[in-house]
MARKOLMI-194528 format. One record per residue: z, y, x of N, C-alpha, C in turn; residue in one letter. Coordinates in pm, whole numbers. Layout:
N
Z; Y; X; Z; Y; X; Z; Y; X; A
...
REM end
This chain:
285
-1572; -1761; -1180; -1454; -1676; -1156; -1328; -1751; -1200; M
-1219; -1742; -1121; -1095; -1811; -1159; -1037; -1751; -1286; P
-957; -1831; -1355; -895; -1782; -1478; -780; -1686; -1450; K
-715; -1704; -1335; -603; -1618; -1298; -611; -1589; -1148; L
-564; -1471; -1108; -566; -1433; -967; -429; -1382; -926; A
-383; -1427; -810; -255; -1384; -756; -280; -1287; -642; I
-214; -1174; -645; -215; -1080; -533; -75; -1074; -476; G
-63; -1093; -346; 69; -1093; -285; 69; -1002; -161; M
164; -909; -161; 180; -815; -51; 306; -854; 25; D
287; -913; 143; 399; -962; 224; 430; -856; 330; V
531; -775; 303; 563; -666; 392; 675; -698; 489; G
719; -597; 562; 822; -617; 664; 960; -637; 604; S
982; -586; 482; 1114; -603; 420; 1108; -663; 280; T
992; -658; 216; 981; -707; 78; 854; -789; 57; T
857; -868; -48; 738; -939; -96; 710; -891; -238; V
587; -846; -261; 546; -801; -394; 433; -890; -442; K
438; -932; -567; 334; -1022; -618; 294; -981; -760; A
167; -998; -790; 116; -977; -925; 26; -1094; -962; V
22; -1124; -1090; -77; -1217; -1145; -167; -1135; -1236; V
-297; -1143; -1210; -391; -1059; -1283; -496; -1144; -1354; M
-537; -1098; -1471; -652; -1156; -1539; -777; -1101; -1471; D
-859; -1187; -1407; -974; -1137; -1332; -1077; -1063; -1417; P
-1081; -1093; -1545; -1181; -1030; -1632; -1136; -894; -1681; T
-1014; -887; -1735; -965; -761; -1793; -892; -674; -1692; T
-855; -731; -1576; -776; -664; -1472; -635; -630; -1522; K
-591; -699; -1625; -457; -678; -1678; -353; -751; -1592; E
-240; -685; -1567; -130; -749; -1494; -50; -833; -1593; I
-46; -963; -1567; 23; -1056; -1657; 165; -1086; -1612; L
191; -1065; -1484; 322; -1099; -1427; 338; -1023; -1296; W
460; -982; -1263; 483; -913; -1136; 627; -932; -1093; S
650; -921; -961; 787; -930; -909; 793; -861; -772; D
912; -812; -740; 937; -737; -616; 1069; -786; -561; Y
1067; -844; -440; 1188; -903; -384; 1204; -865; -237; Q
1327; -835; -198; 1358; -823; -55; 1365; -963; 3; R
1296; -986; 117; 1290; -1124; 168; 1393; -1153; 278; H
1465; -1050; 325; 1572; -1071; 424; 1522; -1151; 545; H
1404; -1118; 593; 1335; -1179; 708; 1289; -1322; 682; T
1296; -1370; 559; 1252; -1505; 524; 1124; -1497; 440; K
1018; -1450; 504; 893; -1430; 431; 835; -1557; 371; Q
819; -1665; 449; 760; -1787; 391; 841; -1842; 274; P
974; -1840; 289; 1060; -1895; 183; 1045; -1816; 53; E
1038; -1684; 65; 1027; -1603; -56; 888; -1612; -118; Y
786; -1624; -34; 650; -1643; -87; 643; -1775; -165; V
700; -1881; -108; 701; -2011; -176; 779; -2002; -307; L
894; -1936; -304; 974; -1923; -425; 899; -1847; -534; S
828; -1741; -495; 749; -1666; -593; 636; -1750; -650; M
570; -1827; -564; 461; -1912; -613; 514; -2016; -712; L
630; -2072; -683; 691; -2169; -775; 724; -2103; -908; E
773; -1979; -902; 804; -1906; -1025; 678; -1876; -1105; T
570; -1840; -1035; 443; -1811; -1102; 388; -1936; -1171; I
391; -2048; -1100; 343; -2173; -1159; 422; -2208; -1285; V
554; -2187; -1278; 639; -2216; -1394; 612; -2120; -1509; A
572; -1997; -1477; 547; -1897; -1581; 415; -1918; -1654; A
325; -1996; -1593; 195; -2024; -1654; 175; -2176; -1660; F
251; -2244; -1744; 250; -2391; -1745; 117; -2452; -1788; P
34; -2376; -1857; -92; -2431; -1904; -204; -2425; -1802; G
-177; -2370; -1685; -281; -2353; -1583; -273; -2463; -1478; S
-390; -2504; -1431; -396; -2600; -1322; -431; -2528; -1193; S
-423; -2597; -1080; -449; -2533; -951; -592; -2479; -942; S
-682; -2539; -1016; -820; -2494; -1014; -842; -2363; -1088; G
-739; -2320; -1162; -748; -2196; -1238; -710; -2074; -1155; D
-662; -2095; -1031; -604; -1987; -954; -692; -1947; -835; W
-679; -1820; -798; -733; -1770; -671; -629; -1675; -616; R
-602; -1684; -485; -493; -1607; -426; -543; -1517; -314; M
-491; -1393; -311; -527; -1295; -209; -400; -1234; -152; F
-393; -1228; -18; -273; -1179; 49; -303; -1057; 134; L
-207; -967; 139; -216; -849; 225; -77; -818; 278; T
-69; -719; 366; 60; -683; 423; 78; -737; 563; G
173; -681; 636; 193; -713; 777; 232; -858; 802; S
293; -923; 705; 338; -1061; 725; 251; -1165; 659; G
134; -1124; 610; 53; -1217; 529; -37; -1309; 612; S
-75; -1266; 731; -171; -1343; 811; -136; -1489; 828; G
-17; -1523; 879; 18; -1664; 902; 32; -1746; 773; P
39; -1678; 658; 63; -1749; 533; -65; -1780; 457; L
-178; -1729; 504; -304; -1754; 434; -341; -1902; 439; C
-326; -1965; 556; -359; -2106; 569; -276; -2196; 480; G
-142; -2188; 488; -58; -2276; 407; -74; -2256; 257; P
-104; -2132; 214; -114; -2105; 71; -257; -2118; 17; T
-354; -2123; 108; -493; -2125; 63; -541; -1989; 18; G
-466; -1885; 52; -503; -1750; 12; -600; -1685; 108; G
-662; -1579; 63; -759; -1504; 144; -695; -1373; 187; K
-708; -1340; 316; -649; -1217; 369; -732; -1095; 334; F
-664; -987; 292; -729; -859; 265; -654; -752; 343; V
-728; -672; 420; -665; -567; 499; -596; -465; 407; Q
-477; -421; 446; -391; -344; 355; -449; -210; 314; E
-507; -135; 406; -564; -4; 370; -679; -23; 272; V
-761; -126; 295; -870; -154; 200; -816; -187; 62; N
-708; -265; 59; -648; -304; -69; -596; -182; -144; A
-517; -99; -75; -460; 20; -141; -569; 116; -185; V
-667; 140; -98; -775; 233; -131; -850; 189; -256; S
-882; 59; -264; -958; 11; -379; -875; 18; -507; L
-746; -14; -498; -660; -5; -616; -654; 139; -669; A
-643; 234; -577; -637; 375; -617; -769; 419; -679; V
-881; 383; -616; -1011; 422; -670; -1036; 360; -807; E
-986; 239; -826; -1004; 171; -955; -918; 233; -1065; H
-794; 264; -1032; -699; 311; -1134; -694; 463; -1147; L
-722; 534; -1036; -712; 681; -1036; -827; 741; -956; H
-948; 737; -1009; -1064; 786; -933; -1058; 935; -902; P
-971; 1010; -970; -961; 1154; -946; -860; 1189; -837; D
-792; 1089; -780; -692; 1115; -678; -759; 1153; -545; V
-702; 1256; -479; -758; 1302; -353; -687; 1248; -231; G
-557; 1214; -247; -479; 1166; -132; -374; 1066; -179; S
-332; 981; -85; -229; 880; -111; -126; 886; 1; V
2; 883; -37; 110; 870; 61; 188; 744; 23; I
187; 646; 112; 259; 521; 85; 364; 498; 193; E
487; 480; 152; 595; 444; 244; 634; 300; 219; L
636; 221; 327; 679; 83; 318; 810; 63; 391; G
844; -63; 419; 967; -93; 488; 966; -44; 632; G
855; -71; 703; 846; -28; 842; 713; 39; 874; Q
640; 77; 772; 517; 153; 799; 500; 264; 696; D
419; 359; 734; 385; 470; 645; 237; 496; 662; A
171; 527; 554; 28; 554; 564; -8; 669; 472; K
-105; 746; 518; -164; 852; 437; -314; 827; 431; I
-368; 831; 311; -511; 813; 289; -565; 940; 223; I
-667; 998; 282; -731; 1116; 224; -875; 1079; 190; I
-911; 1098; 64; -1047; 1066; 18; -1136; 1189; 37; F
-1251; 1167; 99; -1345; 1276; 122; -1481; 1241; 63; K
-1548; 1344; 13; -1682; 1325; -44; -1787; 1390; 45; K
-1894; 1315; 66; -2005; 1370; 144; -2090; 1461; 55; S
-2189; 1526; 114; -2279; 1612; 37; -2354; 1532; -69; E
-2371; 1404; -42; -2440; 1317; -139; -2346; 1265; -247; R
-2220; 1301; -238; -2123; 1255; -337; -2060; 1121; -304; G
-2090; 1068; -184; -2032; 940; -145; -1887; 960; -102; E
-1800; 872; -150; -1657; 885; -126; -1612; 791; -15; K
-1540; 844; 82; -1487; 762; 190; -1337; 785; 201; T
-1266; 682; 247; -1121; 691; 262; -1088; 703; 411; A
-1021; 812; 447; -977; 835; 585; -827; 802; 589; I
-792; 696; 662; -654; 649; 661; -587; 671; 796; A
-457; 695; 790; -377; 711; 911; -244; 642; 888; S
-200; 563; 989; -73; 490; 977; 14; 517; 1099; M
147; 507; 1080; 236; 514; 1195; 213; 388; 1280; N
216; 404; 1411; 184; 289; 1496; 282; 268; 1612; D
383; 353; 1624; 474; 341; 1738; 619; 318; 1698; K
658; 362; 1580; 799; 357; 1543; 812; 348; 1392; C
921; 289; 1345; 945; 276; 1201; 1016; 397; 1143; A
1024; 506; 1221; 1087; 626; 1166; 1004; 678; 1049; S
1070; 741; 956; 1000; 794; 840; 958; 688; 741; G
1026; 572; 743; 991; 462; 652; 1116; 413; 579; T
1096; 311; 494; 1207; 257; 416; 1319; 200; 500; G
1285; 144; 618; 1389; 85; 704; 1490; 190; 748; A
1440; 307; 787; 1530; 415; 829; 1617; 461; 712; T
1557; 471; 594; 1633; 512; 475; 1741; 409; 444; I
1706; 281; 450; 1804; 175; 423; 1925; 185; 515; D
1899; 198; 645; 2006; 202; 742; 2096; 324; 720; K
2034; 436; 687; 2112; 559; 667; 2193; 554; 538; C
2141; 488; 435; 2219; 469; 313; 2346; 391; 343; F
2333; 288; 427; 2450; 208; 464; 2550; 291; 544; L
2502; 372; 636; 2591; 453; 719; 2663; 559; 637; K
2593; 614; 539; 2653; 716; 452; 2754; 654; 357; V
2739; 521; 335; 2825; 449; 241; 2813; 508; 100; N
2690; 539; 63; 2665; 599; -68; 2678; 493; -177; A
2737; 527; -292; 2745; 432; -403; 2606; 399; -455; P
2585; 277; -506; 2451; 236; -551; 2388; 332; -652; P
2470; 389; -739; 2414; 477; -843; 2356; 606; -784; E
2398; 643; -662; 2345; 765; -600; 2197; 752; -569; M
2150; 630; -546; 2010; 607; -512; 1917; 667; -617; V
1951; 647; -742; 1863; 692; -851; 1909; 823; -916; T
2031; 866; -889; 2082; 986; -956; 2073; 1112; -869; S
2059; 1095; -736; 2056; 1209; -646; 1927; 1289; -662; L
1940; 1422; -668; 1824; 1511; -673; 1814; 1590; -544; H
1692; 1622; -504; 1672; 1692; -378; 1718; 1837; -389; F
1796; 1879; -292; 1848; 2016; -286; 1826; 2068; -144; D
1745; 2170; -131; 1714; 2221; 3; 1803; 2337; 45; D
1911; 2361; -30; 1997; 2476; 1; 2091; 2450; 118; S
2121; 2322; 145; 2211; 2289; 256; 2155; 2171; 335; K
2052; 2199; 412; 1988; 2095; 492; 2037; 2102; 636; L
2042; 1987; 701; 2089; 1977; 838; 1982; 1907; 923; H
1989; 1930; 1054; 1887; 1874; 1142; 1898; 1722; 1152; H
1783; 1654; 1130; 1771; 1510; 1152; 1641; 1487; 1227; V
1647; 1418; 1340; 1528; 1394; 1423; 1451; 1276; 1367; A
1346; 1304; 1290; 1272; 1197; 1223; 1163; 1134; 1309; A
1140; 1187; 1430; 1034; 1129; 1514; 1071; 991; 1564; K
1201; 959; 1564; 1247; 829; 1612; 1355; 779; 1518; C
1343; 652; 1475; 1441; 595; 1383; 1581; 593; 1442; G
1591; 561; 1573; 1722; 556; 1638; 1785; 695; 1645; V
1703; 796; 1681; 1754; 934; 1687; 1798; 981; 1548; F
1721; 942; 1445; 1756; 980; 1308; 1892; 922; 1270; A
1913; 794; 1302; 2042; 731; 1272; 2155; 799; 1347; E
2130; 837; 1472; 2233; 905; 1551; 2271; 1038; 1487; T
2170; 1114; 1444; 2198; 1242; 1379; 2274; 1221; 1249; D
2237; 1117; 1174; 2305; 1088; 1048; 2452; 1057; 1074; I
2479; 974; 1174; 2617; 938; 1209; 2697; 1063; 1247; V
2637; 1151; 1325; 2705; 1274; 1366; 2735; 1365; 1247; N
2643; 1372; 1153; 2666; 1452; 1033; 2784; 1397; 953; L
2788; 1264; 941; 2897; 1200; 868; 3031; 1226; 938; I
3033; 1213; 1071; 3155; 1238; 1147; 3205; 1381; 1129; K
3111; 1473; 1109; 3148; 1613; 1093; 3182; 1649; 949; N
3188; 1546; 863; 3233; 1568; 726; 3129; 1623; 631; G
3001; 1613; 668; 2895; 1661; 579; 2886; 1567; 458; I
2884; 1619; 336; 2878; 1534; 216; 2754; 1443; 214; P
2768; 1328; 151; 2660; 1228; 147; 2531; 1285; 90; S
2543; 1364; -16; 2422; 1417; -79; 2345; 1508; 16; N
2417; 1588; 95; 2350; 1676; 191; 2286; 1595; 304; E
2353; 1489; 347; 2299; 1404; 453; 2168; 1338; 407; V
2169; 1283; 287; 2051; 1212; 237; 1936; 1307; 208; L
1966; 1425; 157; 1859; 1524; 136; 1800; 1569; 269; C
1885; 1582; 371; 1836; 1619; 505; 1746; 1510; 561; S
1784; 1385; 538; 1702; 1273; 583; 1566; 1273; 513; L
1567; 1291; 380; 1442; 1294; 304; 1351; 1404; 354; A
1408; 1521; 380; 1329; 1634; 426; 1267; 1605; 562; D
1346; 1545; 651; 1295; 1511; 783; 1182; 1411; 775; A
1197; 1310; 688; 1093; 1208; 672; 965; 1269; 617; I
977; 1352; 516; 860; 1414; 453; 787; 1505; 553; V
862; 1591; 622; 798; 1684; 717; 736; 1609; 835; L
802; 1501; 879; 747; 1420; 988; 613; 1358; 948; Q
608; 1298; 831; 484; 1234; 787; 374; 1336; 760; N
411; 1452; 706; 311; 1555; 679; 253; 1613; 808; L
335; 1621; 912; 286; 1681; 1037; 212; 1581; 1124; S
254; 1454; 1121; 197; 1354; 1211; 83; 1275; 1148; V
107; 1220; 1030; 8; 1128; 971; -114; 1198; 914; L
-105; 1326; 886; -225; 1396; 837; -324; 1423; 950; T
-276; 1406; 1077; -363; 1424; 1194; -434; 1560; 1192; R
-360; 1662; 1147; -418; 1796; 1142; -496; 1825; 1016; G
-517; 1725; 931; -590; 1744; 807; -501; 1798; 696; G
-558; 1825; 584; -484; 1877; 468; -498; 1780; 352; T
-387; 1744; 292; -391; 1657; 175; -472; 1723; 64; L
-545; 1640; -10; -620; 1691; -124; -551; 1647; -253; K
-551; 1736; -351; -490; 1698; -478; -590; 1614; -559; H
-546; 1527; -650; -407; 1495; -679; -353; 1399; -573; R
-219; 1401; -557; -156; 1319; -455; -77; 1207; -522; V
-106; 1084; -479; -41; 966; -534; 69; 921; -438; L
190; 900; -490; 302; 851; -410; 322; 703; -438; L
310; 619; -334; 319; 475; -351; 426; 415; -260; L
458; 287; -285; 554; 215; -204; 694; 221; -262; G
779; 129; -215; 914; 118; -269; 997; 245; -260; G
1011; 309; -141; 1091; 431; -132; 1044; 540; -228; P
913; 563; -235; 861; 666; -326; 880; 628; -472; N
884; 499; -500; 900; 453; -638; 1044; 467; -686; T
1138; 430; -601; 1276; 415; -646; 1370; 530; -609; Y
1323; 627; -528; 1411; 736; -484; 1362; 870; -540; L
1419; 916; -653; 1374; 1043; -712; 1388; 1162; -618; P
1494; 1164; -536; 1512; 1280; -447; 1402; 1286; -341; F
1347; 1172; -304; 1235; 1170; -210; 1108; 1222; -278; L
1085; 1181; -401; 971; 1232; -477; 978; 1384; -488; Q
1097; 1435; -519; 1114; 1579; -537; 1091; 1655; -406; E
1126; 1593; -294; 1103; 1656; -165; 953; 1668; -137; C
877; 1563; -164; 731; 1570; -150; 676; 1684; -236; W
727; 1697; -358; 674; 1798; -451; 710; 1940; -409; R
810; 1954; -324; 844; 2085; -270; 762; 2116; -146; L
755; 2021; -53; 695; 2048; 78; 542; 2046; 77; R
480; 1958; 0; 333; 1953; 0; 272; 2084; -48; I
316; 2141; -162; 259; 2270; -203; 283; 2381; -100; P
394; 2376; -28; 418; 2476; 76; 311; 2467; 185; Q
274; 2345; 224; 168; 2332; 325; 35; 2378; 269; T
10; 2352; 141; -114; 2399; 79; -121; 2551; 83; W
-11; 2617; 46; -10; 2763; 44; -25; 2821; 184; D
40; 2758; 282; 30; 2806; 421; -114; 2798; 472; E
-189; 2698; 425; -325; 2677; 474; -432; 2736; 383; R
-390; 2802; 277; -485; 2863; 185; -563; 2764; 102; G
-505; 2646; 81; -572; 2541; 2; -552; 2568; -146; Y
-659; 2565; -222; -652; 2590; -366; -605; 2464; -439; E
-499; 2476; -515; -448; 2364; -595; -407; 2416; -732; W
-403; 2330; -833; -379; 2374; -972; -234; 2415; -998; P
-202; 2539; -970; -64; 2588; -988; -26; 2603; -1135; K
-124; 2600; -1223; -95; 2616; -1365; -57; 2483; -1431; D
-63; 2374; -1356; -27; 2243; -1411; 110; 2201; -1360; R
181; 2116; -1435; 312; 2067; -1387; 295; 1995; -1254; P
385; 2022; -1161; 374; 1963; -1028; 384; 1811; -1035; I
452; 1758; -1138; 464; 1613; -1155; 331; 1548; -1188; E
232; 1627; -1231; 99; 1574; -1257; 11; 1581; -1132; E
41; 1676; -1046; -39; 1695; -924; 6; 1603; -812; T
139; 1581; -804; 197; 1490; -704; 281; 1390; -783; I
232; 1268; -799; 295; 1179; -897; 307; 1034; -849; F
400; 965; -912; 422; 823; -888; 366; 748; -1009; V
264; 666; -991; 204; 598; -1106; 286; 475; -1147; P
254; 424; -1261; 314; 297; -1304; 274; 188; -1205; E
368; 100; -1174; 345; -12; -1080; 312; 37; -938; N
371; 152; -900; 342; 210; -768; 376; 115; -654; A
477; 31; -674; 519; -61; -567; 425; -180; -552; Q
332; -197; -647; 244; -315; -646; 99; -284; -609; Y
69; -161; -566; -71; -124; -548; -142; -206; -441; Y
-74; -241; -332; -139; -322; -229; -171; -461; -283; A
-77; -519; -358; -101; -651; -416; -214; -646; -519; A
-215; -541; -600; -323; -522; -698; -457; -508; -628; L
-459; -423; -526; -583; -399; -455; -634; -522; -382; G
-543; -607; -336; -585; -731; -270; -667; -817; -364; A
-623; -825; -489; -698; -901; -590; -833; -836; -617; V
-833; -705; -640; -957; -635; -672; -1058; -646; -557; L
-1010; -630; -434; -1098; -637; -318; -1151; -780; -299; Y
-1062; -876; -312; -1101; -1016; -293; -1202; -1062; -396; G
-1178; -1028; -521; -1269; -1069; -628; -1405; -999; -612; L
-1403; -873; -568; -1527; -797; -550; -1612; -862; -440; H
-1546; -904; -330; -1620; -967; -220; -1679; -1101; -260; E
-1609; -1171; -350; -1656; -1304; -390; -1758; -1301; -502; E
-1771; -1184; -567; -1863; -1174; -680; -2009; -1190; -635; A
REM end
């Protein structure tokens, strides 16, 4: 077994990397960078940083695993092994949170929902669904709308979700969503109302489309950059998911804090990179 393992998630807008101790599964180093369409350059820069951070290690001490939409062409040059993204995320969740029933991950240009189901024999399987036609309801749409709203940087982390003044935003298409956002701005709608309307549209779109008619099971894990860094988006999930549960007669623990039932774990933005290492090492064992 290698002394150190690198997991790298090369996405459509960001590169996420972790260095893990293969024995203890401890994260020794991590980083999250927007690559500005320069995936190979940022991967190389991260690898150089990792090598510098562990000066006592030689190349024989490392094993590398890559996942994400942009990772395929980089496996050859880096010597890394490709791990399919849903497999990576599913394994990371099962390893760190075996009691979780569902996962919602938003990336730069993709969104995925994973629902864990148990057979009569107690065997657990992951049923995954991803957007496949449009980047609507993802981080890219949120990024573009933040720019159009011209919101100050501090609003990203300070804004709270408020459903008292929501406006129509067409979340089925990223272009239509941007058009609606522009029209709201032209009509003088405040930035906070515009962004809350966008969050609501994204949440309802993903809940109606990506669940494929199924029902999320508690506990629900929120992963990916948007879910990690945008509190108002987290709060929207915590409002809308229980509403769907109540509408469908699904039993969920109403006596517990909603932040425990629908939650963002530590290192939520790194789960695919973490899972790539866990999956890769498991296959090689």
